[in-house]
N, C-alpha and C positions, 0 to 999 in steps of 0.2 A: 193218782191222788184221790183221797176221799173228799167228800163235800166240805167238811170242816177245814181240812188242810188247804183245799183250793181257795176257800174264802179268805183264810189268813194270808196265803201267798199273794192273792190279788191285791190286797191292801198294802202288804209289805212291799210289793213291786211298785205300786203307784206312789206310796209315800217315799220309798227309797229313791225312785227316779227324781222326784221333786227336790229332795234333800241333796242329791248328787248334783243337780243343775245349780241350785243356789250356792252350794259350797264350792263347786268347781269354777263358777263364774267369779267368785270372790278370791279364789286361791292364788292366781297369778299376782294380783295386787298385794296380797298378804306376803307372798314369797319375796317379791322384788322390794317391797317396803320393809321387809324384815319385821313383820308384826305377828309372827307365829305365837310368841309367848303371850301376847294379848289374848288370843283365842283361848289359851289354856287358863288364863286368869278369869276370863268372862265365863267360861264353862263351869269353873268351880264356884263362881258367884251364884250360878243356878242351883248348885247343891245347897248352898246356904239358904236360898229362897225356898227350896223344898222343905228343909228343916223348919223354917218359920211357918210354912203352910201347915205342916203336921202339928206344930205346937198350937197354932191358932184354932185347929179343929177341935181342941179340947173344949173350947167355948163356942166355936162356930162350926158345926159338923160338916157343912157343905164346903169348907175350905180345902178339903182333900179330894173333891170331885175333879174329874179330868179337866173340865173347863177352867176352874179356879186355879188349879196348879199351873196350867199353861199361862194364865194371866200373871201369876206371881213370878213364874220363871222369866217371862218376857220383861217384866218391870225390873226385876233384880239384875238380870243380865244387861239390859240396856242402860240402867243407871250406873252399873259398875264400869261398862265400856266408856260412858261419857266422863265419869270421874277420873278414870285412868288417863283418858285423852286430855282432860283439863289439867291434871297434875303434871303430866309430861310436857305440856305446851307452855304453861305459865307459872307453875309453882316451884320451878327449879329442882324438881325431883326427877331423877333418871327413870325412864319408862320401866326398866327391868325391876327397879326397886319398888316402884308403885304397884306393879303387877304382883311381885312377890308378896308384898304386904296384903293386898287384896285377896290373893289366893289362899293364904293360910287363915286369914280372918274368916273368909267365907266358909272354908272347910270346918273351922271350929264352930261357927254358928250353926252350920248344917248338922253336924254330929251332936252338938249340945241340944239343939232343938228336938231332934228325934229321940235322944236319950230321955229328955224331960217328958216328951209325949209318952214314951213307953212307961215311964215311972208313974205318970198321972193316970194313964189309961192302960193298965197291964192286961186287961181282958179284951181290949179292942184289937182290930186288925193292925198288924205291925208293918211298917214300911219295908220293902224289899231292897236292902242296901246294895246287894250284889247287882240287882237289876238296874238300880240308879247309876251305879259306877260303870257297868259294862254293857247295859242296854239289852233290848230284845226287839229285833226288827219285826217279829211276828205279833207284837202287841199293838201294832198300828191298827187303828179303827177308822171309820169314816171321818170322824172329827179331826183326828191327827193328820189324816191324808189331806183333807181340805186345808188345814192350817199350813201344811208343808207346801202346797201348791200356791197359796197366797204369798208365802215368803219367797218362793221361787219367782213369782211374777214381780214382786217388789224389787228383788235383786236384779232381774232383767231390765226393769224400767230404769232403775238407778244407773246401771252401767250403760244402757242404751242412750240415755239422755245426757249423761255426763262423762262419756267415755274419754274424750280428749282431756278434759279437766282432771279426771282421775289419773290418767297417765302422767300428766304434768306434776300433779301432787305426789304421785308415787316415786318419781325419779328425781324431782327437784322441788321440794316443798318450799324452800326459801325463795327460789325463783318464781314459783307460782304466786307466792305472797307479794313479791316485788311487782309482778304484773297486775296486781289488783284483784286477783281471784279471791273469792270468799272461802279461804282455806279452812277457817274454823267451821263454817257451815258444812263444807264438803267432808271434813274429817268426822263431824258429828253424824252426818247422814250415813257415811260408810260404816261407822262403828255401830250405829243402831241396827242397820240391816245385817251386819255381821252377827250381832247379838241375837237377832231373831232367827237367823240361820242356825246358830248354835242351839237355840231352844228346840227348833224342829229336829235337829240331828241327835239331840241327847237321848230321845226315846229309842233310837236305832242303835247307837254305839255307846251310849252312856257318857257320864261326865269325864271319865279318865281318858277315853279314846277319841273324843269328839274333835280334838285338834288335828288328828290324822286326816279327817275329811277336808279340813281347811288348808292343809299344807301339801299333802302328798300329790293330789291331782296337779297342782301348780308346778311342783318339782318335776313331775313326769312330763308335763307340757314344755317346761323350760329345757329339759334334757333332749327333747326331740325336735325343737324348733330353733330358728335363728332370729325370730322377731317376736315382739310382744303379742301381736295378733295371732301368730302361729302358736305361741305358748297358751293363749287363751282358748283357741280351738282345740289344741291337744289336751288341755286340762279338762275341758267339757267332755271330750270323747273318753278320756281315761276315767273320769268320774262315773259316767254312765256304764261303761264296760266293767269297771271294777265292782260297782254296786250289783249289776246283774250276775256276774260270775260269783260274787260272794253269796248272793241269795241262793243260787243253786247249790253251792257248797254247804250252806247251812242246812238246807233241806236234806242233803245226802248225809251230812255228819250230824245226826240228830241230837247227840249228847253235848254239843259244843255251843257256847254262847255266841250270839250273832256278832257282837261287837269285835271280839278278838279275831274271829274268822275274817271279817271284812277288812280289818287293819292288816292282817297277814297277806290278804290278796293284794292290797295296794302296795304293801312292802315288796312283794315279789315283782309287781309291775314296775315299781320304781327301780329295783335292782336291774331288771331287764332293760329299762330305758337308759340307765347310766352305762350299762355294759355296751349297749348299742352305740351310744355317743362316743365312748372311748374307742370302740372298734372302728367306727366310721372315721374318727379323727386319725387313727393310725393308717387307715386305708388311704385317706387323702394325702397324708404326708408321704407315704410310699409312692403314690402316684405322682406327686409333685417332684419327688426325688428321682 
């Protein structure tokens, strides 16, 4: 590796590891709670936030700086996650309907904002829509890496301090409420941390593919384990292994976007885990017979 590529790989590895930790720790809860579609809706809210940031830069040039965009992304994703959770819990709107509306509205706002920005500032730098949608892991810089590790730490703290409560909430929300648990606060904390993890992951795999990092590690862990704790450990191991393998593949396949390559790696890992589970089940049946 030359010096420039080594520098990019170092930050891609550090940021990728942090994002893998955050998403993999959340993934089993998302899988067992059937919240995958929420991740999709929240990630698209980030796209809307990017469009608004670019539109604002017509009057406030610093709005498209890396730090400001991260702030806008975090606010838009967290707000959307909380709104979806609130609508689903108390407004009588099914979660899939609330997410579907939020998803298309956010995409419309994002595209409209960037189109209007391009119209008002035709000679200015134009946003890379392909990069926003599919990501570039080698665009990670010291700031993005530090942000990813802050999110990973927040995720670990939430799960470490509220592990039993989160399990109760995941498998029996009504029962948790009956036992006097602060279900609303727990749901909000989880959704906000998930939104922050989505913001950290968007630079690596883009808006379209970010849900894969929130779902596939948990599915792999569930396929290989017989307990939730085992699924959590398996999810973390799969997330880190898939991220590292994907990084090396992206380096080798220089003409491919990082997001699709990473998702394909996790897809192959998931297929292998499902195949192993089925083969192991048949072997146990044969042995018992």
